[in-house]
C-alpha positions as CSV (number, residue, x, y, z in Angstrom):
1,M,125.4,96.3,73.5
2,A,122.2,94.9,74.8
3,E,123.2,95.6,78.4
4,D,124.0,99.2,77.4
5,S,120.6,99.5,75.7
6,D,118.9,98.3,78.9
7,L,120.7,100.9,81.0
8,E,119.9,103.8,78.7
9,R,116.9,106.0,79.8
10,S,115.0,105.7,76.6
11,E,111.5,104.7,77.9
12,P,108.9,107.3,78.9
13,P,108.1,107.5,82.6
14,S,105.3,105.2,83.8
15,Q,102.2,106.6,85.6
16,R,103.5,105.0,88.8
17,R,106.8,106.8,88.5
18,L,105.1,110.1,87.9
19,D,102.7,109.4,90.9
20,D,105.7,108.7,93.1
21,A,107.4,111.9,92.1
22,R,104.2,113.8,92.7
23,A,103.9,112.4,96.2
24,K,107.3,113.8,96.9
25,G,106.2,117.2,95.7
26,Q,108.2,117.0,92.4
27,I,106.1,118.4,89.6
28,P,106.7,120.5,86.5
29,R,106.6,124.2,87.4
30,S,106.7,127.3,85.2
31,P,107.7,130.5,87.1
32,E,107.1,132.4,83.9
33,L,103.4,131.4,84.0
34,A,103.0,132.8,87.5
35,T,104.7,136.0,86.6
36,F,102.6,136.4,83.5
37,A,99.4,135.7,85.3
38,V,100.1,138.2,88.1
39,L,101.1,140.8,85.6
40,L,98.0,140.3,83.5
41,A,95.8,140.3,86.6
42,G,97.5,143.4,87.9
43,G,96.7,145.2,84.6
44,A,93.2,144.0,84.4
45,G,92.5,144.8,88.0
46,F,93.9,148.3,87.7
47,A,91.7,148.8,84.6
48,V,88.6,147.9,86.6
49,L,89.6,149.3,90.0
50,G,92.0,152.1,88.9
51,D,89.6,155.0,89.2
52,G,88.7,154.1,92.8
53,L,92.4,153.5,93.7
54,V,93.4,156.8,92.2
55,E,90.6,158.6,94.1
56,S,91.6,156.8,97.3
57,L,95.3,157.9,96.8
58,K,94.2,161.5,96.2
59,R,92.1,161.5,99.4
60,L,94.9,159.9,101.5
61,M,97.5,162.3,100.2
62,S,95.1,165.3,100.9
63,D,94.3,164.1,104.4
64,G,97.8,163.2,105.2
65,L,99.3,166.5,104.1
66,T,96.6,168.6,105.9
67,L,97.7,169.3,109.4
68,D,96.2,171.6,112.0
69,R,98.5,173.6,114.4
70,A,97.8,171.5,117.4
71,A,98.7,168.2,115.7
72,A,101.9,169.8,114.3
73,F,103.3,170.2,117.8
74,R,102.3,166.8,119.1
75,P,104.7,164.0,117.9
76,E,102.4,161.3,119.2
77,A,99.6,162.7,117.0
78,M,101.8,162.2,113.9
79,T,102.2,158.5,114.7
80,E,98.5,158.1,115.0
81,R,97.9,159.9,111.7
82,L,100.5,157.7,110.0
83,L,98.8,154.6,111.4
84,D,95.4,155.8,110.3
85,A,96.7,156.6,106.8
86,G,98.3,153.2,106.5
87,T,95.1,151.4,107.6
88,D,93.0,153.4,105.1
89,M,95.5,152.6,102.3
90,L,95.3,148.9,103.1
91,I,91.5,148.9,103.2
92,S,91.4,150.8,99.9
93,F,93.9,148.5,98.2
94,A,92.6,145.3,99.8
95,P,90.5,144.1,96.8
96,Y,93.4,144.7,94.4
97,L,95.9,142.9,96.6
98,A,93.5,140.0,97.2
99,L,93.2,139.6,93.4
100,L,96.9,139.5,92.9
101,L,97.4,137.0,95.8
102,A,94.7,134.8,94.5
103,V,96.2,134.7,91.0
104,A,99.7,134.2,92.4
105,F,98.3,131.2,94.3
106,F,96.2,129.5,91.7
107,A,98.3,130.2,88.5
108,P,100.9,127.4,89.2
109,L,98.0,124.9,89.6
110,V,97.3,125.3,85.8
111,V,100.4,123.1,85.0
112,S,100.2,120.4,87.6
113,G,97.2,120.9,89.8
114,W,97.1,120.9,93.6
115,V,99.9,119.1,95.4
116,F,100.5,118.9,99.1
117,A,103.4,116.6,99.9
118,F,104.6,116.2,103.5
119,E,107.8,114.7,102.2
120,A,108.8,118.0,100.7
121,F,109.0,119.5,104.2
122,A,111.3,116.8,105.5
123,P,114.8,118.0,106.3
124,Q,117.4,116.9,103.8
125,L,121.2,117.3,104.4
126,S,121.7,117.6,100.7
127,R,119.9,121.0,100.8
128,I,122.6,122.5,103.1
129,S,125.6,120.6,101.7
130,L,128.2,122.9,100.1
131,F,129.2,120.3,97.5
132,A,125.6,119.7,96.5
133,G,125.0,123.4,96.4
134,F,127.9,124.0,94.1
135,G,126.8,121.0,92.0
136,R,123.4,122.6,91.6
137,M,124.9,126.0,90.8
138,F,127.0,124.6,87.9
139,S,124.7,121.9,86.7
140,V,123.3,121.8,83.2
141,R,119.9,122.7,84.6
142,S,121.3,125.9,86.1
143,L,122.9,126.9,82.9
144,V,119.6,126.3,81.1
145,E,117.8,128.5,83.6
146,L,120.5,131.2,83.2
147,G,120.1,131.1,79.5
148,K,116.3,131.3,79.8
149,A,116.6,134.3,82.2
150,I,118.9,136.1,79.7
151,V,116.5,135.4,76.8
152,K,113.5,136.5,78.8
153,T,115.3,139.8,79.7
154,L,116.3,140.4,76.1
155,I,112.8,139.8,74.9
156,V,110.9,141.9,77.5
157,G,113.6,144.6,77.6
158,G,113.8,144.7,73.8
159,V,110.0,145.1,73.5
160,A,109.9,147.8,76.1
161,T,112.8,149.6,74.5
162,I,111.2,149.5,71.1
163,V,107.9,150.9,72.5
164,L,109.7,153.7,74.4
165,V,111.9,154.7,71.4
166,N,108.8,154.9,69.2
167,E,106.9,157.0,71.7
168,L,109.9,159.1,72.8
169,D,108.6,162.3,71.2
170,A,105.2,161.8,72.8
171,I,106.8,161.2,76.2
172,L,108.9,164.4,75.9
173,G,105.9,166.3,74.8
174,L,104.0,165.5,77.9
175,A,105.7,168.4,79.7
176,S,104.2,171.0,77.3
177,E,100.6,169.6,77.5
178,P,98.0,170.8,80.0
179,Q,97.7,168.6,83.1
180,P,94.4,166.8,82.3
181,A,95.5,166.1,78.7
182,A,99.0,165.1,79.8
183,M,97.6,162.6,82.4
184,A,95.3,161.0,79.8
185,H,98.1,160.9,77.3
186,M,100.5,159.3,79.8
187,G,97.8,156.7,80.7
188,H,97.6,155.8,77.0
189,L,101.4,155.4,76.8
190,L,101.5,153.3,79.9
191,L,98.7,151.1,78.5
192,V,100.5,150.6,75.2
193,T,103.8,149.7,77.0
194,F,102.0,147.4,79.3
195,L,100.2,145.5,76.5
196,S,103.5,145.2,74.6
197,V,105.3,143.7,77.6
198,V,102.4,141.4,78.4
199,S,102.4,140.1,74.8
200,A,106.1,139.4,75.1
201,M,105.5,137.5,78.3
202,A,102.7,135.5,76.7
203,L,105.2,134.4,74.0
204,I,107.7,133.4,76.8
205,V,105.0,131.4,78.7
206,A,103.9,129.7,75.5
207,L,107.4,128.4,75.1
208,D,108.2,127.8,78.8
209,V,105.2,125.7,79.9
210,P,105.7,122.9,77.2
211,F,109.4,123.0,77.9
212,Q,109.0,122.5,81.6
213,I,106.6,119.6,81.1
214,W,109.0,118.0,78.5
215,E,112.0,118.5,80.8
216,F,110.2,117.0,83.8
217,R,109.2,113.9,81.9
218,K,112.7,113.6,80.5
219,Q,114.2,113.7,84.0
220,Y,112.0,110.7,85.0
221,R,112.6,108.6,81.9
222,M,113.2,104.9,82.6
223,T,115.5,102.2,81.4
224,K,114.2,99.0,79.9
225,E,115.3,97.2,83.1
226,E,113.4,99.6,85.3
227,V,110.3,99.1,83.2
228,R,110.6,95.3,83.5
229,Q,111.2,95.6,87.3
230,E,108.2,97.8,87.7
231,F,106.0,95.5,85.7
232,K,107.0,92.6,88.0
233,E,106.3,94.7,91.1
234,T,102.8,95.8,89.8
235,E,101.7,92.8,87.9
236,G,103.7,90.2,89.8
237,D,106.6,88.0,88.9
238,P,105.5,85.6,86.0
239,Q,107.1,82.7,87.8
240,I,105.4,83.5,91.1
241,K,102.1,83.9,89.3
242,A,102.5,80.6,87.5
243,R,103.3,78.9,90.8
244,I,100.2,80.5,92.4
245,R,98.0,79.3,89.5
246,Q,99.5,75.8,89.9
247,L,98.7,75.8,93.6
248,Q,95.2,77.0,93.0
249,R,94.7,74.2,90.4
250,E,96.0,71.6,92.9
251,Q,93.7,72.9,95.6
252,A,90.7,72.9,93.3
253,R,91.6,69.4,92.2
254,R,91.8,68.2,95.8
255,R,88.4,69.7,96.5
256,M,87.1,68.0,93.4
257,M,88.5,64.7,94.3
258,S,86.9,64.9,97.7
259,E,83.5,64.9,96.0
260,V,84.1,61.7,94.1
261,P,83.2,59.4,97.0
262,K,79.8,61.2,97.1
263,A,79.0,60.5,93.5
264,D,76.4,58.0,92.2
265,V,78.3,57.0,89.1
266,V,81.4,57.7,87.1
267,V,81.0,57.7,83.3
268,T,84.3,57.0,81.4
269,N,85.7,56.9,77.9
270,P,87.5,54.9,79.6
271,T,91.1,55.9,78.6
272,H,90.6,59.6,78.0
273,F,87.8,61.0,80.1
274,A,86.0,60.4,83.4
275,V,83.0,62.3,84.7
276,A,81.5,61.8,88.2
277,L,77.7,62.4,88.6
278,R,75.5,62.8,91.6
279,Y,71.7,63.1,91.8
280,R,69.5,63.4,94.9
281,E,65.8,63.1,94.0
282,G,63.8,65.8,95.6
283,S,66.7,68.2,96.3
284,M,68.1,68.4,92.8
285,R,66.4,69.4,89.6
286,A,68.9,67.4,87.5
287,P,72.1,65.4,87.9
288,M,75.2,67.4,88.7
289,V,78.8,67.0,87.7
290,V,80.9,66.7,90.9
291,A,84.2,65.8,89.2
292,K,85.7,65.5,85.7
293,G,89.0,65.2,84.1
294,S,91.1,63.7,81.4
295,S,94.2,61.4,81.2
296,L,95.9,61.2,84.7
297,V,93.1,63.0,86.4
298,A,90.5,60.7,84.8
299,E,92.5,57.7,86.1
300,R,92.6,59.1,89.6
301,I,88.8,59.7,89.5
302,M,88.2,56.1,88.4
303,D,90.6,54.8,91.1
304,L,88.8,56.7,93.8
305,A,85.4,55.5,92.5
306,R,86.5,51.9,92.7
307,E,88.0,52.4,96.2
308,N,84.7,53.8,97.4
309,R,82.6,51.2,95.5
310,I,81.1,53.8,93.1
311,P,79.9,52.2,89.8
312,V,82.2,53.0,86.9
313,L,80.3,52.8,83.6
314,R,82.0,52.8,80.2
315,A,80.0,55.0,77.9
316,A,82.4,56.8,75.5
317,P,80.0,59.2,73.7
318,L,78.3,60.3,76.9
319,A,81.7,60.7,78.7
320,R,83.0,62.9,75.8
321,A,79.8,65.0,75.7
322,L,79.7,65.5,79.5
323,H,83.4,66.4,79.6
324,A,83.0,68.9,76.8
325,H,79.7,70.5,77.7
326,A,79.0,70.0,81.4
327,E,80.5,72.5,83.9
328,L,82.0,71.3,87.1
329,G,79.6,71.9,90.0
330,R,76.7,72.6,87.7
331,E,73.7,70.6,86.4
332,I,74.2,68.6,83.2
333,P,72.8,70.1,79.9
334,S,69.2,69.4,79.3
335,A,70.0,67.7,76.0
336,L,71.8,64.9,77.9
337,Y,68.9,64.2,80.4
338,S,67.8,61.1,78.5
339,A,71.2,59.6,78.2
340,V,72.1,60.2,81.9
341,A,68.6,58.9,82.9
342,E,69.6,55.5,81.3
343,V,72.8,55.5,83.3
344,L,71.1,56.4,86.6
345,A,68.4,53.7,86.0
346,Y,71.2,51.2,85.6
347,V,72.9,52.4,88.8
348,Y,69.6,52.1,90.8
349,Q,69.1,48.6,89.4
350,L,72.7,47.7,90.4
351,S,72.2,49.1,93.9
352,R,69.0,47.0,94.3
353,H,70.8,43.9,93.0
354,E,73.6,44.4,95.6
355,R,71.0,44.8,98.4
356,L,68.5,42.1,97.5
357,G,70.5,39.8,95.2
358,G,69.1,38.2,92.1
359,E,70.2,38.5,88.5
360,R,72.8,41.3,87.9
361,P,71.4,44.0,85.5
362,P,73.3,44.2,82.2
363,E,75.4,47.4,81.6
364,P,73.8,49.7,79.0
365,T,76.0,49.5,75.9
366,D,74.2,51.7,73.4
367,I,73.7,55.1,75.2
368,R,73.2,57.7,72.5
369,V,73.8,61.4,72.8
370,P,72.8,64.2,70.3
371,P,75.4,64.2,67.5
372,E,76.1,67.9,68.0
373,L,77.3,67.3,71.6
374,D,79.8,64.5,70.8
375,P,83.2,66.1,70.1
376,A,84.3,62.9,68.3
377,L,81.9,63.5,65.5
378,E,83.4,66.9,64.9
379,S,87.1,66.4,65.4
380,P,89.4,63.9,67.1
381,P,89.2,64.2,70.9
382,E,91.8,66.4,72.4
383,V,93.5,64.8,75.3
384,E,94.5,67.3,78.0
385,E,97.3,66.6,80.4
386,D,95.7,68.3,83.3
387,D,92.1,69.3,84.3
388,A,90.8,70.7,87.4
C-alpha cells in the first residue's frame, strides 16, 4: 500500500518541474481567451473606426464601379484598377487589421506570459506517428475538448438565436423603413447581437481559463518518490552532504592542529578541554586562540604540544571559560585578559628558566576567572565528542 501511495501522482508540481515544462514550450493555453479578445477588439475597433471604414468602402466602391469608355476596352487597365483598389483598401483597413493582429498576438500572454522555446521547434517522430495521432484523437483530452466545443457552440448559438428570435419582427420590418432609418436600425440590432455574443463568450472564458490552468497543473503532478528525488537533486543527497561536512570538519581540524606547534601555551582541564594560545607582543593586541577542542581532540592537542615542547598548563576554570567563550582564530574575550596574563607570565618565566637555568618557576594554581564565564558554575560541563 505504501508503494502504491508513492507512485500515485498526488503531489502538486514543483516550481522546477513547471520551469522545465515552460522551457519546452509547454504552458497552459486558452484558445477561448484569444477568440474573445479578438472579437472584443474587433467590435471596439469598429465602434471607433467604423465611420472612417464605411466612408472608405463607399469611396472604393464608387471609384471601382466608375469606368470611362477608354478603360472599359483595355483589359490591362482593369488589372491596374483592381490593384489600385486593393492597395487603397489595405491602407484604409490597416489600422483596424493592426489592432486585431496585436490583440491576437498579446492575448495568449495573459495566461502564461511570453515563452520562446527552441525545443518546441525540434522535430519529433511522435508528431507524424499514425499510432500517436490516433492516440491523441481518441484520448480523454480530445473528448474533453470536443465536449467544450459543443458546449461553446450551444451557448453562443443559443444566445444568438434568442436575440434573433426576439428581434425577428424588427428585422423583417427593416424592408419597409426608409434607407437611413433602416441602416441606423440595423446597426442597433447588430450591436445588440454582438454584445450578447460577447457576453456569452466572456462567460466561456471565465470558465475556460481557470480550467486550463488547473488541467495543466494536474498533468504535471508528481509522485512522492519524484518529490524526494527532486529534493535530492536540488538540495543534495543527505548522506553526501553529511560526508562533505565530515570532510570539511576533518580538513578544518588538520589546519587547526598545524597551528598547535606555533602556540605559546596550552591550557587544559585536563581531561575535558584543551585550548592553545599564541601571543606576539607588538603584532597582536591580545592573545589569540589557535586551537581548541574537547575529549579526543583535546588529547591530540596536548600530545602535539608535548611533542613540540609547548608548555601544557592545568587551569580548569580558565580552560572551560576559553573553550566556551573564545572563538577559534580570534582574540580572547577582554574579561579573560587578567587570567591569561598570569599564564603568559608563567610561560615567559619558564622559557627564561630553560635558557638561563636557575630555580624553576612554580605553576600558577589559583587562576581565577569571572564566575559568569565559567560554565561549571552554571551547569555541569558538556563533553563533546568532536570539535573542530
